[in-house]
C-alpha positions in Angstrom: -31.5 43.1 -4.8 -34.4 41.4 -2.9 -37.8 42.4 -2.2 -36.3 41.6 1.4 -33.0 43.6 1.2 -35.0 46.5 -0.5 -37.1 46.4 2.4 -34.5 46.5 5.2 -32.8 49.4 3.7 -35.8 51.7 3.3 -36.5 51.1 7.0 -32.9 51.6 8.3 -33.1 54.8 6.1 -36.3 55.6 7.3 -35.3 55.3 11.3 -31.6 57.1 10.6 -34.1 60.1 8.8 -36.4 60.0 12.2 -33.6 60.1 14.6 -32.2 63.2 12.4 -35.1 64.7 12.4 -35.2 64.6 15.9 -32.2 65.0 16.6 -31.9 68.8 14.4 -35.6 69.5 16.6 -33.9 69.2 19.6 -30.9 71.2 18.8 -33.3 74.1 16.6 -35.2 74.2 20.3 -31.8 74.5 22.8 -30.5 77.2 20.2 -33.5 79.0 20.0 -33.9 79.6 23.7 -30.1 80.3 24.1 -30.0 83.5 21.2 -33.5 84.7 23.3 -31.3 84.1 26.5 -28.3 86.2 25.3 -29.7 89.8 25.6 -29.6 88.9 30.0 -26.5 87.4 29.5 -24.7 90.3 28.1 -26.1 92.2 31.3 -25.5 90.3 33.8 -23.2 87.6 34.9 -24.8 83.9 35.1 -22.9 83.9 38.5 -25.3 86.7 39.6 -28.4 84.9 37.7 -28.2 81.4 39.8 -26.9 82.5 42.6 -28.9 85.5 43.6 -31.9 85.1 45.7 -33.3 88.9 44.6 -36.0 89.0 41.9 -37.6 91.6 41.0 -38.2 92.1 37.2 -38.8 95.6 36.9 -36.2 97.0 39.0 -33.9 94.1 36.3 -32.7 91.9 39.0 -33.3 87.9 37.9 -32.0 85.7 40.5 -33.1 82.6 39.8 -31.3 80.9 43.5 -34.9 80.7 45.0 -36.5 78.8 41.8 -33.6 76.6 41.6 -34.4 75.8 45.1 -37.8 75.3 45.0 -37.0 72.9 42.0 -34.7 70.9 43.5 -36.4 70.4 47.3 -39.8 69.1 45.6 -37.9 67.6 42.7 -36.1 65.1 45.4 -38.5 65.0 47.8 -40.6 63.1 44.2 -37.6 61.0 44.2 -37.5 60.2 47.8 -41.4 58.8 47.6 -41.9 57.3 44.7 -38.0 55.9 44.3 -38.2 53.4 47.1 -41.7 51.9 46.4 -41.5 52.2 42.4 -38.5 49.9 42.7 -39.9 47.4 45.1 -43.4 47.3 42.9 -40.7 46.2 40.2 -39.3 43.6 41.9 -42.8 41.9 43.2 -44.4 42.0 39.8 -41.0 40.8 38.2 -39.9 37.9 40.6 -42.6 37.0 42.9 -46.4 38.0 41.8 -48.6 35.1 40.0 -49.9 36.0 36.1 -53.3 37.1 36.8 -51.7 39.9 39.8 -49.4 40.7 37.2 -52.0 40.7 34.0 -53.8 43.7 36.7 -51.8 46.1 38.1 -49.7 46.9 34.9 -52.5 48.2 33.1 -53.1 50.0 36.1 -49.2 51.5 35.9 -49.9 51.8 32.2 -53.1 54.0 32.6 -51.1 56.2 35.5 -49.0 57.2 33.0 -51.1 58.1 30.9 -53.0 60.5 32.9 -52.5 64.0 31.9 -50.8 66.3 34.3 -53.3 68.7 35.0 -55.7 66.1 35.9 -52.8 65.6 38.8 -52.6 68.4 39.9 -56.5 68.9 40.1 -56.5 65.7 42.4 -53.7 67.8 44.2 -55.3 70.7 44.9 -58.8 68.5 46.1 -57.4 65.9 48.5 -53.2 66.7 49.2 -53.8 70.1 49.9 -56.7 70.2 52.2 -55.3 67.1 54.0 -51.6 69.0 54.5 -53.6 71.8 55.5 -56.5 70.5 57.9 -55.3 67.6 59.1 -51.0 67.0 58.6 -49.8 70.1 59.1 -51.7 70.6 62.9 -50.2 67.7 63.9 -47.2 69.0 63.7 -47.6 72.1 64.9 -47.5 74.0 61.3 -49.8 76.1 59.9 -49.6 76.5 56.4 -52.2 77.1 53.3 -51.5 73.6 52.2 -49.9 74.9 48.7 -46.1 73.0 49.9 -43.1 71.7 48.9 -44.8 68.2 50.4 -47.7 69.0 48.5 -45.9 69.2 45.5 -43.7 66.8 46.1 -46.3 64.0 46.7 -48.1 65.1 43.0 -44.9 64.6 41.4 -44.1 61.0 43.3 -48.0 59.9 41.8 -46.2 61.3 38.3 -43.4 59.6 38.1 -44.2 56.1 40.1 -45.0 54.6 36.6 -41.9 54.8 34.7 -39.9 54.0 38.0 -41.9 50.5 38.1 -42.2 50.3 34.0 -38.5 50.4 33.2 -37.0 49.0 36.0 -39.8 46.0 35.8 -38.4 45.2 32.2 -35.1 45.4 33.4 -35.7 42.9 36.2 -37.0 40.4 33.7 -34.1 41.2 31.2 -32.0 39.1 33.5 -31.3 35.9 32.2 -33.2 33.1 33.8 -30.2 30.8 33.7 -28.5 32.8 36.3 -31.9 32.3 38.7 -31.4 28.6 38.2 -27.7 28.8 38.8 -28.3 30.5 42.2 -31.1 27.9 42.9 -28.8 25.3 41.9 -26.0 26.6 44.3 -28.7 26.2 47.4 -30.1 29.9 47.1 -33.3 30.7 48.7 -35.8 32.7 46.6 -34.9 36.3 48.2 -31.3 35.4 47.9 -31.2 35.3 44.4 -33.4 38.0 44.1 -31.5 40.2 46.5 -27.6 39.3 45.9 -27.9 37.9 41.4 -30.9 39.7 39.9 -31.0 43.1 42.0 -27.3 43.1 41.5 -27.1 42.4 37.2 -30.4 44.8 37.3 -29.0 47.8 39.7 -27.8 49.9 36.6 -31.1 49.4 34.6 -33.3 50.7 38.0 -30.8 53.9 38.2 -31.4 54.4 34.9 -35.3 54.1 36.1 -35.3 56.6 38.9 -32.7 59.0 36.5 -35.4 59.3 33.9 -38.1 60.0 36.0 -36.2 62.8 37.9 -35.7 64.5 34.7 -39.5 63.7 34.8 -40.7 65.2 37.7 -38.0 67.5 37.0 -39.4 69.9 34.2 -42.8 68.5 35.2 -44.9 72.0 34.8 -48.8 71.8 35.3 -49.3 69.7 38.4 -46.2 71.3 40.3 -47.6 75.3 39.3 -51.5 74.4 40.8 -50.0 73.1 44.1 -46.1 74.3 45.1 -47.5 77.6 45.9 -45.6 79.7 43.6 -43.8 82.2 46.3 -40.7 83.0 45.3 -38.5 82.4 48.2 -36.2 78.8 49.3 -37.8 76.9 51.0 -36.7 76.0 54.8 -39.1 73.3 55.9 -41.5 70.7 53.3 -44.5 73.2 54.5 -43.3 76.5 52.6 -44.3 77.1 49.4 -41.9 76.6 46.6 -41.5 78.1 43.7 -40.2 75.4 40.7 -38.6 77.1 37.6 -41.1 75.2 34.9 -44.2 77.0 37.2 -42.4 80.4 36.4 -41.6 80.6 33.2 -45.7 79.3 33.0 -47.3 82.1 34.9 -45.0 84.4 33.7 -44.0 84.2 29.6 -47.4 85.0 28.2 -47.5 88.1 29.5 -44.2 89.4 30.2 -43.2 88.6 26.0 -43.6 92.6 25.3 -40.7 93.4 28.0 -37.4 92.7 26.4 -34.8 91.2 29.4 -37.9 89.7 31.4 -38.5 87.0 28.0 -35.3 86.9 28.2 -35.0 85.7 31.4 -37.2 83.2 31.1 -36.1 82.1 28.0 -32.8 81.6 29.7 -34.6 79.7 32.9 -36.3 77.2 30.2 -32.6 77.1 28.3 -31.1 75.9 31.7 -34.3 73.3 32.4 -34.0 71.9 29.4 -29.9 71.0 29.3 -30.6 69.4 33.0 -33.6 67.2 31.5 -31.7 66.3 28.8 -28.4 65.7 30.7 -30.5 63.0 32.5 -32.4 61.5 29.6 -28.9 61.0 27.7 -27.0 59.6 30.6 -30.5 57.1 31.3 -30.2 56.2 27.3 -26.4 55.1 27.1 -26.2 53.0 30.6 -29.9 51.4 29.2 -28.4 50.8 25.9 -25.6 49.2 27.2 -27.9 47.0 29.0 -29.6 45.7 26.3 -26.0 44.8 24.7 -24.9 43.0 27.7 -28.8 41.3 28.0 -28.9 40.8 24.0 -32.1 42.1 24.2 -33.3 44.9 21.4 
């Protein structure tokens, strides 16, 4: 076996080993959380835990419904605020921008993705929360502390925006140039080509980008904890506080480790959160792999 062949074999085995190790770590985390969740699951039906609004741990009542709804409210708002501008930015960067503009904007997007979540949370506390409390809410006749679904969704939207832009832009640029030239040859304008050809080809990848952004927003902890209000009730408007599941775990786990049922309930919340994020990530990975094969990239 020559040196080149040996290198390829070793590299393949190394990557396979890394993949197996990462998979085993993920399974170990999931199994560990499930094991710690068994005490609460053996004493209360899962349906009661998921759909009950009664959260009184000292009385043995662990209804996750307010936290589930808080997570959904904040996450969906974040996606509504981030997906349209993120996709439009990706289309502009890939199809319309000149080289100099792209060279400036791309590093800025990468920088946004690298900023720690606690910095976003601090920005939300100092800027977003006062803006909602002092300016936006009074204009619509609402009194609020500013720590609301709207604050959490706004901060999360800024956090997931770089993910949506980066992935969507790469997918759109991966559409073969021949497809564009064929459209132009038939007399289509630039916008017609982008709308009817490029976006149609890149739509699955753009869906993947939004899906990954949703997974990131769904599992985000620190930034949401700092601005969402953390009140265990079901939100009824954007100006109500919310208490997402990640914030619940972060706020209570350390001091509640000595209380078995409370500890088990928080572990169940973490397990459910992990399952949702893994499901979205796996779906996105499968779709993205098919796109790469179809475009013969990667």
